[in-house]
Residue frames as a rotation matrix with the C-alpha (Angstrom) as fourth column:
MET 1
-0.088 0.586 0.806 12.93
0.971 -0.130 0.201 67.82
0.223 0.800 -0.557 -4.55
PRO 2
-0.939 -0.312 0.144 13.04
0.281 -0.939 -0.199 71.63
0.198 -0.146 0.969 -4.95
ARG 3
-0.391 0.823 -0.411 10.22
0.516 -0.174 -0.839 73.61
-0.762 -0.540 -0.356 -3.46
PRO 4
0.157 0.473 0.867 7.71
0.987 -0.097 -0.126 75.12
0.025 0.876 -0.482 -5.89
LYS 5
-0.835 -0.475 0.277 8.42
0.484 -0.874 -0.038 78.69
0.260 0.102 0.960 -7.03
LYS 6
-0.156 0.738 -0.657 6.17
0.671 -0.409 -0.618 81.38
-0.725 -0.537 -0.431 -5.46
LYS 7
0.289 0.448 0.846 4.20
0.928 -0.349 -0.132 83.54
0.236 0.823 -0.516 -7.76
ARG 8
-0.827 -0.548 -0.128 5.44
0.560 -0.823 -0.095 87.11
-0.053 -0.150 0.987 -8.16
LYS 9
0.253 0.868 -0.427 2.99
0.687 -0.472 -0.552 89.92
-0.681 -0.153 -0.716 -7.53
VAL 10
-0.813 -0.352 0.465 2.58
0.576 -0.607 0.547 92.24
0.090 0.712 0.696 -10.48
ASN 11
-0.641 0.566 -0.519 0.45
0.058 -0.638 -0.768 95.40
-0.766 -0.522 0.376 -9.87
ASN 12
0.498 0.815 -0.297 -1.00
-0.277 -0.176 -0.945 95.79
-0.822 0.553 0.138 -13.35
PRO 13
0.367 -0.340 0.866 -0.31
0.800 0.591 -0.108 94.56
-0.475 0.732 0.489 -16.87
PRO 14
-0.661 -0.629 -0.410 1.66
0.278 -0.712 0.644 96.72
-0.697 0.311 0.646 -19.37
LYS 15
0.168 0.816 -0.554 -0.27
-0.373 -0.468 -0.801 98.79
-0.913 0.341 0.226 -21.82
MET 16
0.260 -0.143 -0.955 1.50
-0.961 0.060 -0.271 97.17
0.096 0.988 -0.122 -24.75
LEU 17
0.993 0.084 0.077 2.37
-0.081 0.996 -0.041 93.62
-0.080 0.035 0.996 -25.84
GLY 18
0.321 -0.945 0.060 5.97
0.777 0.299 0.554 94.60
-0.542 -0.131 0.830 -26.46
PHE 19
0.435 -0.231 -0.870 8.30
-0.373 -0.926 0.059 96.69
-0.819 0.299 -0.489 -28.62
LYS 20
0.667 -0.256 0.700 9.67
0.701 0.535 -0.472 96.52
-0.253 0.805 0.536 -32.19
PRO 21
-0.326 -0.788 -0.522 12.80
0.355 -0.613 0.705 98.22
-0.876 0.045 0.480 -33.54
PHE 22
0.841 0.539 0.043 12.53
0.248 -0.315 -0.916 100.45
-0.481 0.781 -0.399 -36.49
GLY 23
0.533 -0.659 -0.531 15.00
-0.786 -0.618 -0.023 101.37
-0.313 0.429 -0.847 -39.26
ILE 24
-0.731 -0.677 0.085 15.95
-0.580 0.682 0.446 97.76
-0.360 0.277 -0.891 -40.07
ALA 25
-0.275 0.619 -0.736 14.22
-0.571 0.510 0.643 94.96
0.773 0.597 0.213 -41.90
PHE 26
-0.366 0.219 0.904 12.02
-0.907 0.132 -0.399 93.29
-0.207 -0.967 0.151 -39.34
CYS 27
-0.509 0.157 -0.846 11.38
-0.281 0.899 0.335 89.53
0.814 0.408 -0.414 -39.12
GLU 28
0.425 0.844 0.326 8.62
-0.626 0.014 0.780 88.22
0.654 -0.535 0.535 -36.93
THR 29
0.686 -0.249 -0.684 10.93
0.466 0.872 0.149 85.40
0.559 -0.421 0.714 -35.57
GLU 30
-0.359 -0.911 0.204 13.38
0.414 -0.352 -0.840 87.98
0.836 -0.217 0.504 -34.27
ASN 31
0.352 0.541 0.764 12.07
-0.403 -0.649 0.645 88.55
0.845 -0.535 -0.011 -30.80
ILE 32
-0.825 -0.556 -0.101 12.99
-0.049 0.249 -0.967 88.26
0.563 -0.793 -0.233 -27.06
MET 33
0.237 0.920 -0.312 10.47
0.377 0.209 0.902 87.04
0.895 -0.332 -0.298 -24.59
MET 34
-0.847 -0.336 0.412 10.29
-0.247 -0.437 -0.865 89.17
0.470 -0.835 0.287 -21.34
GLN 35
-0.394 0.662 -0.638 8.06
0.825 0.561 0.071 87.79
0.405 -0.498 -0.767 -18.58
TYR 36
0.501 0.728 0.469 5.59
0.296 -0.653 0.698 89.97
0.814 -0.210 -0.542 -16.66
ASP 37
0.824 -0.242 -0.513 7.67
0.519 -0.042 0.854 89.82
-0.228 -0.969 0.091 -13.49
GLU 38
-0.282 -0.935 0.217 10.78
0.934 -0.216 0.284 91.00
-0.218 0.282 0.934 -15.42
TYR 39
-0.176 0.272 0.946 8.71
0.480 -0.815 0.324 94.00
0.860 0.511 0.013 -16.76
GLU 40
0.814 0.573 -0.095 7.46
0.328 -0.319 0.889 94.70
0.479 -0.755 -0.447 -13.27
THR 41
0.406 -0.710 -0.576 10.98
0.823 0.009 0.568 94.89
-0.398 -0.705 0.587 -11.81
VAL 42
-0.561 -0.566 0.603 12.03
0.807 -0.536 0.248 97.36
0.183 0.626 0.758 -14.51
LYS 43
0.160 0.722 0.673 8.93
0.330 -0.682 0.653 99.46
0.930 0.117 -0.347 -13.92
LEU 44
0.884 0.276 -0.377 9.34
0.432 -0.175 0.885 99.53
0.179 -0.945 -0.274 -10.17
VAL 45
0.234 -0.910 -0.341 13.20
0.819 -0.005 0.574 99.97
-0.524 -0.414 0.745 -10.01
ILE 46
-0.693 -0.616 0.375 13.78
0.714 -0.517 0.472 102.35
-0.097 0.595 0.798 -12.93
TYR 47
-0.341 0.603 0.722 10.47
0.396 -0.604 0.691 104.06
0.853 0.522 -0.033 -13.86
ASP 48
0.725 0.689 -0.009 9.05
0.294 -0.298 0.908 104.37
0.623 -0.661 -0.419 -10.31
ASP 49
-0.075 -0.885 0.460 12.58
-0.300 -0.420 -0.856 104.92
0.951 -0.202 -0.235 -8.84
MET 50
0.849 0.416 0.325 11.88
-0.476 0.337 0.812 102.41
0.229 -0.844 0.485 -6.05
PRO 51
-0.177 -0.923 0.342 14.71
-0.983 0.185 -0.010 101.05
-0.054 -0.338 -0.940 -4.05
GLN 52
-0.423 0.013 -0.906 15.20
-0.478 0.846 0.236 97.26
0.769 0.533 -0.352 -4.73
ASP 53
-0.966 0.123 -0.226 14.27
0.256 0.563 -0.786 96.18
0.031 -0.817 -0.576 -1.17
GLU 54
-0.484 0.853 -0.195 10.91
-0.482 -0.445 -0.755 98.06
-0.731 -0.272 0.627 -1.46
ALA 55
-0.157 0.357 -0.921 10.32
-0.960 0.163 0.227 96.58
0.231 0.920 0.317 -4.91
ALA 56
-0.793 -0.172 -0.584 10.96
-0.133 0.985 -0.110 93.03
0.595 -0.009 -0.804 -3.55
ASP 57
-0.843 0.538 0.005 8.52
0.036 0.065 -0.997 93.64
-0.537 -0.840 -0.074 -0.75
LYS 58
-0.267 0.774 -0.575 5.93
-0.798 -0.512 -0.319 94.90
-0.541 0.373 0.754 -3.23
MET 59
-0.074 0.087 -0.994 6.37
-0.853 0.511 0.108 91.87
0.517 0.855 0.036 -5.46
GLU 60
0.662 0.307 0.683 6.50
-0.713 0.538 0.449 89.53
-0.230 -0.785 0.575 -2.38
VAL 61
0.759 -0.580 -0.295 9.92
0.310 0.721 -0.620 88.11
0.572 0.379 0.727 -3.25
SER 62
0.538 -0.657 -0.528 13.21
0.638 -0.092 0.764 88.17
-0.551 -0.748 0.370 -1.52
ARG 63
0.592 -0.382 -0.709 15.75
-0.438 -0.892 0.115 90.95
-0.676 0.243 -0.695 -2.38
PRO 64
-0.534 -0.837 0.118 18.15
-0.329 0.334 0.883 88.48
-0.779 0.433 -0.454 -4.07
THR 65
-0.225 0.586 0.779 15.27
0.738 0.624 -0.257 87.09
-0.637 0.517 -0.572 -6.15
LEU 66
0.789 0.525 -0.318 14.23
0.265 -0.758 -0.595 90.48
-0.554 0.386 -0.738 -7.25
THR 67
0.079 -0.871 -0.484 17.94
-0.607 -0.428 0.670 91.25
-0.791 0.241 -0.563 -8.20
ARG 68
-0.672 -0.374 0.639 18.04
0.192 0.745 0.639 88.07
-0.715 0.552 -0.429 -10.40
ILE 69
0.211 0.831 0.514 14.74
0.849 0.105 -0.518 88.92
-0.485 0.546 -0.683 -12.18
TYR 70
0.807 0.046 -0.589 15.78
-0.129 -0.959 -0.253 92.57
-0.577 0.280 -0.768 -12.77
ASN 71
-0.239 -0.941 -0.239 19.25
-0.507 -0.089 0.857 91.48
-0.828 0.326 -0.456 -14.16
SER 72
-0.529 0.093 0.844 17.54
0.590 0.754 0.287 89.11
-0.610 0.650 -0.454 -16.49
ALA 73
0.642 0.756 0.125 15.20
0.648 -0.449 -0.616 91.82
-0.410 0.476 -0.778 -17.72
LEU 74
0.527 -0.490 -0.694 18.11
-0.402 -0.864 0.305 94.24
-0.749 0.118 -0.652 -18.27
LYS 75
-0.548 -0.767 0.333 20.05
-0.106 0.459 0.882 91.62
-0.830 0.448 -0.333 -20.23
LYS 76
-0.156 0.545 0.824 17.08
0.875 0.464 -0.141 91.04
-0.459 0.699 -0.549 -22.45
ILE 77
0.853 0.424 -0.306 16.57
0.268 -0.857 -0.439 94.73
-0.448 0.293 -0.845 -23.10
ALA 78
0.058 -0.884 -0.464 20.24
-0.545 -0.417 0.727 95.24
-0.836 0.211 -0.506 -23.84
GLN 79
-0.572 -0.347 0.743 20.16
0.301 0.754 0.583 92.25
-0.763 0.557 -0.327 -26.27
ALA 80
0.352 0.797 0.491 17.08
0.848 -0.050 -0.527 93.60
-0.395 0.602 -0.694 -28.09
PHE 81
0.804 0.023 -0.594 18.63
-0.015 -0.998 -0.059 97.00
-0.595 0.057 -0.802 -28.26
VAL 82
-0.061 -0.963 -0.263 21.99
-0.586 -0.179 0.790 95.92
-0.808 0.202 -0.553 -29.53
GLU 83
-0.761 -0.189 0.620 20.74
0.221 0.824 0.521 93.13
-0.610 0.534 -0.586 -31.81
GLY 84
-0.750 0.518 -0.411 17.78
-0.661 -0.583 0.472 94.94
0.005 0.626 0.780 -33.19
LYS 85
-0.768 0.507 -0.391 15.17
0.393 0.855 0.338 92.46
0.506 0.106 -0.856 -31.92
SER 86
-0.019 0.878 0.478 11.65
-0.381 -0.448 0.809 92.92
0.925 -0.167 0.343 -30.69
ILE 87
-0.983 -0.071 0.170 10.54
-0.184 0.316 -0.931 92.40
0.012 -0.946 -0.323 -27.05
MET 88
-0.105 0.968 -0.228 7.37
-0.197 0.204 0.959 90.53
0.975 0.145 0.170 -26.39
ILE 89
-0.795 -0.051 0.605 6.00
-0.597 -0.115 -0.794 90.72
0.110 -0.992 0.061 -22.82
LYS 90
0.331 0.926 -0.181 4.05
-0.767 0.376 0.520 87.63
0.550 -0.034 0.835 -21.68
GLY 91
0.533 0.022 -0.846 4.01
0.129 0.986 0.107 84.75
0.836 -0.166 0.523 -19.35
GLY 92
-0.542 -0.771 0.334 6.01
-0.355 -0.150 -0.923 83.89
0.762 -0.619 -0.193 -16.33
ASN 93
-0.305 0.306 -0.902 5.34
0.792 0.608 -0.061 82.89
0.529 -0.733 -0.428 -12.75
PHE 94
-0.978 0.013 0.209 3.18
-0.089 -0.930 -0.357 85.79
0.190 -0.367 0.910 -11.66
GLU 95
-0.115 0.989 -0.089 -0.23
0.987 0.124 0.101 86.91
0.111 -0.076 -0.991 -10.44
PHE 96
-0.416 0.151 0.897 -1.85
0.089 -0.975 0.205 90.31
0.905 0.165 0.392 -10.78
GLU 97
-0.994 0.072 -0.078 -2.89
0.058 -0.240 -0.969 92.05
-0.088 -0.968 0.235 -7.56
ASP 98
-0.267 0.932 -0.246 -6.42
-0.547 -0.357 -0.757 92.62
-0.793 -0.067 0.605 -9.22
ASP 99
0.095 0.360 0.928 -8.50
0.705 0.634 -0.317 91.10
-0.703 0.685 -0.194 -12.00
TRP 100
-0.332 -0.295 -0.896 -7.42
-0.366 -0.835 0.411 92.62
-0.869 0.464 0.170 -15.25
TYR 101
0.277 0.491 0.826 -9.04
0.633 0.554 -0.541 92.58
-0.723 0.673 -0.158 -18.64
LYS 102
-0.690 -0.481 -0.541 -8.19
-0.139 -0.645 0.752 93.89
-0.710 0.594 0.378 -22.09
CYS 103
0.427 0.862 -0.272 -10.58
-0.351 -0.119 -0.929 94.79
-0.833 0.492 0.252 -24.86
LYS 104
0.056 -0.323 0.945 -10.15
0.672 0.712 0.204 92.70
-0.738 0.623 0.257 -27.98
LYS 105
0.603 0.392 0.695 -11.05
0.795 -0.371 -0.480 95.70
0.070 0.842 -0.535 -30.15
CYS 106
0.791 -0.251 0.558 -9.40
-0.099 -0.952 -0.289 98.77
0.604 0.173 -0.778 -28.73
PHE 107
0.065 -0.782 -0.620 -6.93
0.545 0.549 -0.634 96.97
0.836 -0.297 0.461 -26.38
LYS 108
0.029 0.012 1.000 -7.92
-0.639 -0.769 0.028 99.20
0.769 -0.639 -0.014 -23.45
LEU 109
-0.755 -0.302 -0.582 -6.97
0.274 0.662 -0.698 97.77
0.596 -0.686 -0.417 -19.94
ILE 110
0.160 0.842 0.515 -9.77
-0.550 -0.357 0.755 97.39
0.820 -0.404 0.406 -17.42
MET 111
-0.886 -0.456 0.078 -9.28
-0.276 0.387 -0.880 96.69
0.371 -0.801 -0.469 -13.82
GLY 112
-0.740 0.635 0.223 -12.28
0.115 0.446 -0.888 94.38
-0.663 -0.631 -0.403 -12.73
ILE 113
-0.677 0.568 0.468 -15.19
0.719 0.376 0.584 93.36
0.156 0.732 -0.663 -14.84
GLU 114
0.207 0.841 -0.500 -17.36
0.918 -0.344 -0.199 95.81
-0.340 -0.417 -0.843 -12.99
ASN 115
-0.023 -0.317 -0.948 -15.43
0.063 -0.947 0.315 98.76
-0.998 -0.052 0.042 -14.38
HIS 116
-0.680 -0.146 0.719 -16.09
0.663 0.296 0.687 97.71
-0.313 0.944 -0.105 -17.98
THR 117
0.170 0.757 -0.631 -17.61
0.109 -0.651 -0.751 100.65
-0.979 0.059 -0.193 -19.82
LYS 118
0.620 0.059 0.782 -18.16
0.765 0.175 -0.620 101.41
-0.173 0.983 0.063 -23.41
CYS 119
-0.264 -0.788 -0.556 -15.23
0.368 -0.616 0.697 103.40
-0.891 -0.021 0.453 -24.88
GLY 120
0.367 0.467 -0.805 -15.48
-0.450 -0.668 -0.593 105.68
-0.814 0.580 -0.035 -27.81
ASP 121
-0.417 -0.663 -0.621 -13.31
-0.887 0.148 0.438 103.58
-0.199 0.734 -0.650 -30.07
CYS 122
-0.907 0.068 0.415 -15.43
0.044 0.997 -0.068 100.40
-0.418 -0.044 -0.907 -29.73
PRO 123
-0.729 0.650 -0.215 -18.39
-0.518 -0.317 0.794 99.83
0.448 0.690 0.568 -32.04
SER 124
0.312 0.810 -0.496 -20.02
0.038 0.511 0.859 97.35
0.949 -0.287 0.129 -29.61
TYR 125
-0.439 -0.360 0.823 -20.11
-0.815 -0.227 -0.533 96.89
0.379 -0.905 -0.194 -25.88
ASN 126
0.789 0.614 0.019 -20.35
-0.494 0.616 0.614 93.57
0.366 -0.494 0.789 -24.26
ASP 127
0.525 -0.591 0.612 -18.25
-0.652 0.184 0.736 91.25
-0.548 -0.785 -0.289 -22.02
ASP 128
0.800 -0.179 0.572 -17.45
0.392 0.879 -0.272 88.87
-0.454 0.442 0.773 -24.90
GLU 129
0.791 -0.522 0.319 -14.99
0.050 -0.464 -0.884 91.48
0.609 0.716 -0.341 -26.29
LEU 130
0.462 -0.670 0.581 -12.77
-0.884 -0.406 0.234 91.19
0.079 -0.621 -0.780 -23.14
VAL 131
0.256 -0.613 -0.748 -9.79
0.068 0.783 -0.618 88.95
0.964 0.107 0.242 -22.58
ASN 132
0.987 0.016 0.158 -9.09
-0.157 -0.074 0.985 88.01
0.028 -0.997 -0.070 -18.97
LEU 133
0.350 -0.936 -0.038 -5.31
-0.513 -0.158 -0.844 88.58
0.784 0.314 -0.536 -18.39
ASN 134
0.084 -0.314 0.946 -5.21
-0.982 0.135 0.132 86.77
-0.169 -0.940 -0.297 -15.10
LYS 135
0.828 0.314 0.465 -5.50
-0.263 0.949 -0.172 83.41
-0.495 0.020 0.869 -16.78
């Protein structure tokens, strides 16, 4: 029996739910699912310019595991780019380092319920308007 997969550490959720191409007729069913851990590898290795061994340590996975996740993410990005498909970011075997919430009205990211403050774009202010992203 294979051992259970270890959850990958993700520092924080992305600011967006994904990306859509423009300049072509768009169909809602034309999308590619990218998992949070795949997004995190691209962010760490390309955007943060972090060596893969350091990124693997940060995500608490082995270097070969990080490489597999990273290559999967790049393949999905290339497929979306070439085929004109959208990328949706959600799911996967991960856990955030902190408790993260998103406002249902303005989509603002909030680290920890104690940091929830009324923003200028929201007509109301209560904890019912928050979605827990850690679940």
